[in-house]
N, C-alpha and C positions, 0 to 999 in steps of 0.2 A: 367610545369611552370619554364622555365629556363630563368628568367629575372635577374639573377645575374651572375657575372663573372664565378663562379664555384660553384657546388653544394656540394663539399666535407664538408664544415663546418656544413651542415645540415644532411649529410648522412653517413659520414665516420670517422673512427678513425684509427690511426696507433700506435701500441705499439712498441716502439723502444727497442733495445737490453739492455739498462740500465734501462728500466721501464718508460721512458718518454712517455707521450701521446701527439700526434700531430694530426692535422686534416687529414693529408695524409703523405705519405712517403717522400715528398719533402717540406712539411710545415716547416717553419723556427721558429715558436713559439711553446714553450712547454706549454701545458695546465696544467700539473702536473705530478707527478711521482707516479706510483702505489706502489712503495716501501714505500711511505710516506703518500699517500692519497688514500682512496678507489676509485675504478674506477667509481662507481655510483655518487660520488661527483664531479669527474673531468668533467663528461659529462654535469653537470648542473652548471659549474663554471662560474664566471664572465669573466674569460679569453676567454672562447669560445664565450660567449655572445658578448664580445667586438669585436671579429673577425667578427661575423655575422653582428653586427651593422655597422662595417666599410664597409662591402659589400653593405649594404642597403643605406648608406649615400654617400659613395665615389666611389662605383662601384667595388673596390678591396681593399684588405688589402696589401699594397705594401711591407710590411716586410714579412709577412707570405707567400706571394705568389711570392717572388722575383725570385725563380728558374723558375717558369713557365713564368713569365714576361720576363726574360732574354732569354729563349729559343724561345719564340714567336717573340721577337725582331730580332732574327737571322733567322726567318722563319723555325724554327725547331719544331717537334712535342712536345707537352707538356702533362703532366699528366691530366690537367684539361679537355682536349679533351675526355679522357676516362670517367671521372666522369660525364661530361655533356651528353655524348652519352648514357651511361648505367644507370645512377642514377639521373634521373630527379626528381625534388621535386615539390610537389603540394602546399606546404605551407612554408612560411618563418617564421612562428610563433613559431615553436618548432623543436627540434632535433629528428630525427627518424633514428636509426641505420640501415643501409642497407648493408654496407660493412666495414669489419675490416681487417687490415693488422697487423699480429702479429709476433713478433720476440722475442723469449724467451732469446736468447743469441747470441754471435758471434761464437758459436761452428761450426767449419768447418774443412773439411779434405783437403782443397786445399789452395794454396798460389798464387792465380791469380795475374798476374803481375801488373795490374792496381788497385787492391783492396787495403785494408788498415787494420790495426789492429782492427778498429772499427767493421768490418764485418767478419774478419777471425782470429780465435784463433791461426792458424798456423803462420800468419804474426806477431801477438802479441808476440808469443814465439820467432820467429826468430829475431825480432828487440828488444827483451827484454823490451817490453812495457807493463806495467800493466794497463789494461783498466777496467773500471766499466761497463762491458757489459754483465750483467747477472741479471735477475729478481730473487729476493730472493725467495728461496723455500717456505718460509712461506706464501708468497703472491700468489703462483701459483694456489692453490685450489680455492681461492677467485675469482681470475680473470677468471679461467676456468669455474667456476660455473656461473659467470655473463654472459659469452659468451653463454653457453649452455642455460641459462634461456632466453636470448634475441634472441635465434636462430630462433624462430617462425617468426620474422620479418626480420631476417638477410638473405639477398639475396646472399651475397658472402663473404666467408672467404678466405683470402689470407695467405698462409703459406710461410714465407720468413725466411731468416737466416742472417748470417751463412748458414748452410745447414739444412733446416727444417726437412727432413726425417731422420736425425740423432739425432733429439731432441725428447726424449720419451714423453715430455709434450704434444706433438701434438697427440699422439696416443689416449689418453682419449677423446679428443674433437672429433676426427674423428669417434670414436665408438659411441658417444652419441648424436651428433646433427642430425637433421632430414635428411633423404636421399635426400630430394629435395633442400637442401642448396647447392649452387654452391661452389665448392672448387677449388681454384686456387693455384697450387703449383709451386713456383719458385725454381728450383733445378739445381744443377750442374750435376746430373745423374752419378756421378763417384763413385759408390758403387755397390754392388750386389743387384739389384732391386728385383729379385725373392725371396730373403731371408729376405726381410724387415718384421718385426713383424706385420706391419700394411697393408701388401699387400692385404690380403683378404678383409679388410674394404674398401680399395681403389677400388678394383674390384667391390664390391657390389654397390658402388655409382658412377660407371663410366659414367652413363648418365648425371651426373651433376658435372663432374670433368674435369678440364683443366690442362694440363701439360705445363708449360712454362719452357723450358730447356735453361739454360744460356750457349750459345755456339756460337762461331763466326769463328772457324777454324776447320780443320780436321788434322788427322795424327800427324806428328811431330810438325807442327805449333801449333796445339791444345795443345800438351803436354808442349810446351814452355810457351804459354800464361796461360794455366790452370795448373800451376806447381804442380806436384805430382799426376796429373791425368794420366790415361792410356787410349789412344784412343780406343783400342779394347774393353775395358769394356763399354765405352759410346756407341760405335757402336752396341754392343750386346744388350744393354738396349734399344736403339732406335728401334731395330728390335722387341724386346719384347713388347714395347709400341705399335708399329704398329700392332702387332698381337692381343693384349689384350685390347688396348684402341684406336682403329682406328679412325682417323679423329679428335682427340681432343688434338693433340700435336702441339705446336708451339715453335718456337725458338726465344728467346730474344737475338738478335744479336748486340753486342756492336760495333758500327761503329767507327773505328780508323785507324791509320797507321798500326796496326797489321792485320786488316781485309779488308781494302778497296780495295786492289789491287789483292786480290784473291777471292773476293766475288762471282764472277761468278762460279768459280770452286767449292767453298764451297757450294753454294746453290744447284748446280747440284748434288753434292754428297749427301746432306741431303735429297733432293727430292727422290733419289734412296733408301733411308732408311725409306721412308714413311712420311717425314715432308712436309706439304703443306702450312703452314702459318708461316710468319716471321714478327718479330717486330724489326725494326731498331732503335737503341737507341744510340745517340751520346755519346761519352766518356765524363765522367764528371771529372772536376777538374784535368785535365792532359793536359796542353797546348802543351807539347812537342809532344804528340801522336795525337793531334787534327788535322784532315785533313783540317778543315775549316780555319785554321790559316796558311796554307801552301801557297806557291806561286801559281800563276794561272796555270802554266804548270803542277804542281803536281795535282792540283784540276781537271784539264782537263782530265788527265789520270784516276783519280778516277771516274770521271763522265762517262767515256767510259765503265769502268768496271761495274759500277752500272747499266747502261742501258743494258749492255749485260746480267747481272744477271736477270734483269726484263724480258727480252726477253725469257730467258731460263725458267723462272717460268711460263710465259704466255703460252708457248708452251707445257709445261708438264702438266698443269692443264686443265681439261675439261672446255670448254667455259662456260657451265652452272654452274660450281662450282666456277668461279673466284670471284663472289660476296661474297663467304664464305671463300675462301682461298686466301689471298693476301699478299703483302709485305707492311705492315703498316709502314708509315714514309717515303716511297720511294719518293713521290712527294716533301715532305718538304726537304729532304736531297738533292734531285736533284736541287731544287731551291737554297739551301744554297751553293752548289758547284758552281753555276753560278754567285753568288754575287762577285763583285770585292772588295777585302779587302786587306789591307796592311799586308804582311807577318810579323809575330812577333816571329818566331823561327829561330835561327841561326844554321848553320851546327854544330858548337861546342856543342850547347845545345842538339842537337839530338844525336850526338856521345856519349856525356857524359851520357845521359839517357840510351843508349843501353849498355854501359859498366856496369852501375848500374844493369840493368836487367840481364845481362849475368852472373853476380856473383852468382845468385840464381839457375842457371840451368846448367846441363851438356851439354845441347844443346846451340847453339850460333845463335844469330839473323842473323848475316851476312850469315850463311850457309843456313838458312831457307827462308830469304827474300832478296836475292841478288838483285832482281829487284827493291825493295824499296830503298836499299842502292844506287843503280845506280841513281835513281831519286833524292835522297838527294844530292849526289855528283854533279849532273848536275845543280840543281836549287836552293839549299840553299846557302846562302852567309856565 
């Protein structure tokens, strides 16, 4: 019964790094904070009821859902597609937890170029920014117990970060929830996977486990974008996953000026490491590196690379398996690249941004992406 804009307000919760509860990871309204209010009270709160009522009366809560509305206006994939596809609701009369996205803190071992202190403790330290991005230890047991208690109805637990597999809080949950609960891990994979304390638990539930690896470059380009990571470590981990968790690994590929013009080479390499499924995600809140805001000539080049990547994937995957292993978001990004829009980025804006990025890395953008700099020189004003 999907007769509402999105099913998330009836089926999902996201626990943010500071304890805020929202309907989903892109929801803009906070229902409450578990450092202040018990989670069981938040899921029956008037704030959630109001969002549900807005859906019933107006078709959508324009404030809470502004992110998806904006992406769909640009013909880009939105999170509501996922909720409506996998978490249909049979009744609009009550909330029934089916999926929860949990982030205990911003603890992370990387300083990804387009990330922020909210999601990376390394960035917070580098920029000397104090962030309230940690759930109080005194509330952890309460929340963990609530999740375990409700896991009989829980269809999917998403472990997000920061870097979720560096957070010991997740180990207890992984050990205690039923083996048939789907676990989705969004990870940077830049640690020694085989030595994780929870690796045996993950192997035991591999039939209901999905690895979403955050990755959009390889080799030195990867090490620039995913600052402080080592490509050979990630490459070895992908081979380990392919051996121990075959066919359940996908790549969350942030689509931007960092990745759009090497996407064919990157996807070809990742396929050779056992990756068959890709999720293309437009870069968020970073206009300078947004391909869709570039001149038509740059978008045309990006479109050619995108189509080439699609052809490589189609050729590499057996025809009978293409319905299971695809490039999610390909059609939406292809359509968005074809739209005629007025460029909003200047050459100076781009150069200044690259100088800012370069200060954090021993590698340099111009050495790694000379073809991108050539496009910028030719087509930006």
